[in-house]
C-alpha positions as CSV (number, residue, x, y, z in Angstrom):
1,M,119.6,-11.6,88.9
2,K,118.5,-8.4,90.8
3,L,121.2,-6.7,92.8
4,P,120.4,-5.5,96.3
5,S,120.0,-1.6,96.7
6,I,122.7,0.3,98.4
7,P,121.4,2.6,101.2
8,K,122.1,6.3,100.8
9,P,124.7,7.6,103.3
10,P,123.2,10.0,105.9
11,D,123.7,13.8,105.5
12,L,126.2,14.8,108.2
13,S,126.6,18.5,107.3
14,K,123.8,19.6,109.7
15,A,125.3,17.7,112.5
16,K,128.7,19.2,111.7
17,R,127.3,22.7,112.0
18,L,125.7,22.0,115.3
19,V,129.0,20.6,116.7
20,E,130.9,23.7,115.5
21,A,128.4,26.0,117.2
22,A,128.7,24.1,120.4
23,V,132.5,24.3,120.3
24,H,132.3,28.1,119.7
25,R,130.0,28.7,122.6
26,A,132.3,26.6,124.9
27,R,135.3,28.7,123.8
28,L,133.5,32.0,124.5
29,A,132.4,30.7,127.9
30,A,136.0,29.8,128.8
31,L,137.3,33.4,128.1
32,P,137.9,35.6,131.2
33,P,135.6,38.7,131.7
34,L,136.8,42.1,130.5
35,P,138.2,44.4,133.2
36,T,135.8,47.3,132.5
37,A,136.6,49.0,135.8
38,A,140.3,48.9,135.1
39,I,139.9,50.3,131.7
40,E,137.7,53.3,132.9
41,S,140.2,54.0,135.8
42,A,143.1,54.0,133.4
43,N,141.2,56.4,131.0
44,P,139.7,59.3,133.0
45,A,138.3,61.0,129.9
46,L,136.3,57.8,129.1
47,Q,135.0,57.7,132.7
48,A,133.9,61.3,132.6
49,A,132.2,60.9,129.2
50,T,130.4,57.9,130.5
51,A,129.3,59.7,133.7
52,T,128.1,62.9,131.9
53,E,126.4,61.1,129.0
54,P,122.7,62.4,129.0
55,A,120.1,59.8,129.4
56,R,118.1,59.1,126.3
57,A,114.7,60.5,126.2
58,A,112.0,58.0,126.4
59,P,110.0,57.5,123.3
60,K,106.8,59.6,123.2
61,P,103.8,57.5,124.0
62,V,101.4,56.8,121.2
63,A,98.5,58.1,123.3
64,T,100.1,61.6,123.7
65,R,100.6,61.8,120.0
66,R,97.0,61.0,119.4
67,I,95.9,63.7,121.9
68,A,98.1,66.3,120.3
69,S,96.8,65.4,116.8
70,G,93.2,65.6,118.1
71,L,93.7,69.1,119.6
72,W,95.3,70.4,116.4
73,S,92.4,69.1,114.4
74,A,89.9,70.7,116.7
75,L,91.7,74.1,116.5
76,I,91.9,74.3,112.7
77,K,88.4,72.8,112.1
78,P,86.6,76.2,112.3
79,F,89.0,77.7,109.7
80,R,88.2,74.8,107.3
81,L,84.6,75.8,107.4
82,V,85.3,79.4,106.3
83,N,84.9,80.3,102.7
84,W,88.1,82.2,102.1
85,R,87.0,83.4,98.7
86,I,84.1,85.3,100.3
87,V,86.4,86.8,102.9
88,A,88.8,88.0,100.3
89,A,86.0,89.4,98.2
90,A,84.6,91.2,101.3
91,L,87.9,92.8,102.1
92,F,88.5,93.9,98.5
93,G,85.0,95.4,98.3
94,T,85.5,97.2,101.7
95,G,88.8,98.8,100.4
96,I,87.1,100.0,97.2
97,L,84.2,101.4,99.2
98,H,86.6,103.3,101.4
99,I,88.4,104.8,98.5
100,L,85.2,105.9,96.8
101,A,83.9,107.4,100.0
102,T,87.1,109.4,100.5
103,L,87.0,110.7,96.9
104,A,83.3,111.6,97.1
105,A,83.4,113.3,100.5
106,P,84.2,116.8,99.1
107,H,81.3,116.6,96.7
108,L,78.8,115.3,99.3
109,A,79.6,117.8,102.0
110,T,76.7,119.9,103.1
111,A,78.7,123.1,103.5
112,T,82.1,123.7,101.9
113,A,84.7,126.2,102.9
114,Y,83.6,128.5,100.2
115,D,80.0,128.3,101.5
116,R,81.1,129.2,105.0
117,L,83.2,132.2,103.9
118,E,80.9,133.5,101.1
119,S,78.9,135.6,103.5
120,V,82.0,136.8,105.4
121,L,84.6,137.7,102.7
122,P,83.7,140.3,100.1
123,A,84.3,139.3,96.5
124,N,87.7,140.1,94.9
125,T,89.1,141.7,98.1
126,M,92.1,140.6,100.2
127,I,91.1,140.4,103.9
128,V,93.7,140.0,106.7
129,L,92.4,137.6,109.3
130,P,93.1,138.0,113.0
131,Q,95.6,135.8,114.8
132,I,94.3,132.2,115.0
133,A,93.2,131.2,118.5
134,S,91.7,128.1,120.0
135,G,87.9,128.1,119.3
136,A,88.1,131.0,116.9
137,Q,89.2,129.4,113.6
138,P,87.4,130.4,110.4
139,L,88.1,126.9,109.0
140,P,89.3,123.7,110.6
141,F,92.9,122.7,110.7
142,M,94.3,126.3,110.5
143,S,97.7,126.5,112.1
144,P,98.3,129.1,114.9
145,A,101.9,129.3,113.7
146,L,100.8,131.2,110.6
147,R,99.1,134.4,109.8
148,Y,96.5,134.4,107.1
149,A,94.9,136.7,104.5
150,M,92.1,135.4,102.2
151,C,90.4,136.5,99.1
152,R,87.1,135.2,97.7
153,Y,87.6,135.5,94.0
154,D,84.8,135.5,91.4
155,T,85.6,135.8,87.7
156,T,82.0,136.1,86.6
157,S,82.6,139.8,85.5
158,G,86.2,139.3,84.4
159,P,89.7,138.3,85.4
160,V,91.0,138.7,88.9
161,A,94.6,139.7,89.7
162,L,96.5,138.5,92.8
163,S,99.8,140.0,94.0
164,V,101.6,138.7,97.1
165,E,105.2,138.8,98.4
166,L,106.7,135.3,98.9
167,R,110.3,136.2,100.0
168,E,109.7,135.2,103.6
169,T,110.7,131.6,104.5
170,G,107.5,129.6,105.1
171,S,105.2,131.9,103.2
172,S,102.8,130.4,100.6
173,L,99.9,131.2,98.3
174,T,97.3,128.6,97.6
175,V,94.2,129.0,95.3
176,Y,91.2,126.7,95.9
177,S,88.2,126.1,93.8
178,A,84.6,126.4,95.2
179,E,84.6,122.6,95.6
180,G,87.7,122.7,97.8
181,E,90.3,121.5,95.3
182,A,93.7,123.2,95.3
183,V,94.2,124.4,91.7
184,Y,97.4,126.4,92.3
185,T,100.1,126.7,94.9
186,A,103.3,128.7,95.3
187,A,105.9,128.7,98.0
188,Q,108.9,130.9,98.9
189,S,110.4,132.6,95.9
190,E,113.3,135.0,95.3
191,V,111.0,137.1,93.0
192,P,109.9,140.2,95.0
193,Q,106.2,140.0,94.0
194,H,104.3,137.0,92.9
195,R,101.6,138.0,90.4
196,L,98.8,135.6,89.5
197,L,96.0,136.2,87.0
198,I,92.8,134.2,87.4
199,V,90.7,134.2,84.2
200,P,87.2,132.8,83.6
201,A,87.0,129.1,82.8
202,D,84.3,129.5,80.2
203,G,86.7,130.2,77.3
204,R,85.4,133.7,76.6
205,F,87.6,136.1,74.5
206,L,89.5,138.5,76.7
207,G,91.2,140.6,74.2
208,L,94.6,140.7,72.5
209,T,97.8,140.5,74.5
210,P,100.1,143.5,74.7
211,E,102.6,141.6,72.5
212,A,99.9,141.1,69.9
213,R,99.2,144.8,69.8
214,G,102.8,145.6,69.5
215,Q,103.1,147.0,73.1
216,Q,105.2,146.2,76.0
217,R,103.6,144.4,79.0
218,S,103.5,146.7,82.1
219,E,104.1,143.8,84.5
220,I,105.3,140.2,84.2
221,L,102.9,137.6,85.4
222,S,104.2,134.7,87.5
223,A,101.3,132.5,86.3
224,S,97.8,132.5,85.1
225,L,95.0,129.9,85.6
226,A,91.3,129.4,84.7
227,A,88.8,129.2,87.5
228,N,85.3,130.5,88.1
229,R,85.0,130.9,91.9
230,G,87.0,130.0,95.0
231,I,89.3,131.1,97.8
232,A,92.8,132.3,97.6
233,V,94.8,131.9,100.9
234,F,98.0,133.8,101.6
235,A,100.0,132.6,104.6
236,V,103.1,133.9,106.3
237,P,104.8,132.5,109.4
238,D,104.1,134.1,112.8
239,R,107.6,134.6,114.3
240,G,106.4,136.1,117.6
241,A,105.5,139.5,119.0
242,S,108.8,141.2,117.8
243,Y,108.0,140.4,114.1
244,R,104.2,140.7,114.3
245,S,104.1,144.1,112.8
246,A,106.2,143.0,109.9
247,A,104.0,140.0,109.2
248,E,100.9,142.2,109.3
249,A,102.4,144.7,106.9
250,Q,103.3,141.8,104.5
251,L,99.7,140.6,104.7
252,A,98.3,144.1,104.2
253,A,100.4,144.6,101.1
254,A,98.8,141.6,99.3
255,T,96.2,142.6,96.8
256,C,93.2,140.8,95.1
257,Q,91.2,142.9,92.6
258,P,89.5,142.7,89.3
259,R,91.3,143.9,86.2
260,K,91.4,143.7,82.5
261,A,92.8,140.5,81.1
262,F,95.7,142.1,79.2
263,E,97.1,145.5,80.1
């Protein structure tokens, strides 16, 4: 005999949750409203903070962001088209060209200082120049605060001896080659006389030294150098009219003359 089926009891959990939610809403609705005004009046600091709180900035519109992005892309677009490797190579090449032009300028000059003074200065003789004035400079960039004496030396026939006094502050002796390169320079010194011997640069035999011949040297050289031709410039400071005669006497005492290599 078949037994009748027993019906499954209904699920009441969902209905229970709905009832509980309705009861919770009813309890919240029955609560009295919060006295916000009373709380703010009882706490002035909270009221001031609420009043002075800055308003939040509105979010930036999407359209404005798109416009800014488009402008930035338009500005940097030309730079993207530039080949920066070519630009760097051009700058590097320009720098090298500038350095080479600077170094080659003395050799490419149509007339050097030696060429300008060759017809004016006699060979191996110290000449005192007049006071430097505007528009009357033998060479460019000569200072009017100095007095000059120059010698065009030539060692073709033998050595040339220079003798100058460098005790005065600011006095100097500079020897230039025919190409304009400074091959020797000397400034103020406590030695009374500065003696320089310029010998030919071709390596010729100039004789034995006094020491090699068992003799005592008549004078002590400050220095010696090898050069063929050039200009020796002796400069002393011009301290005004009161000392002008002393400066001219110091320049006139300088000598530049040919001599034997070793005496």
